[in-house]
C-alpha positions, 0 to 999 in steps of 0.5 A: 874863376878860369877853371870854373868857367872851363869846367862849365864849358866842358860840361856844355860840350859834353851835354852834361851841364845843368843850370843851377836850380834855385831850391831850398835845402828842404826841397833839395833833400826831398828831391835827393830822397826821391831821385838818389835814394829811393829804390837804390838802397834797402827799404830799411835804409831808405826809411832811416834816410826819410827819418833823418830828412824829416828831422832836418826839415824840422830843424831848418824851420 
């Protein structure tokens, strides 16, 4: 635990700390698609990711 709290303090000092979010896996996947994948991978790759996420969405219900 000490190293974990040390890491949080360091992130706060650096201004990079983000409070943990309370989101579902489906919400996280949608967020990841829009913020981490969209525009950063080839369109064909992004479409493959979207299909994979859609498949995961249906399996998580």
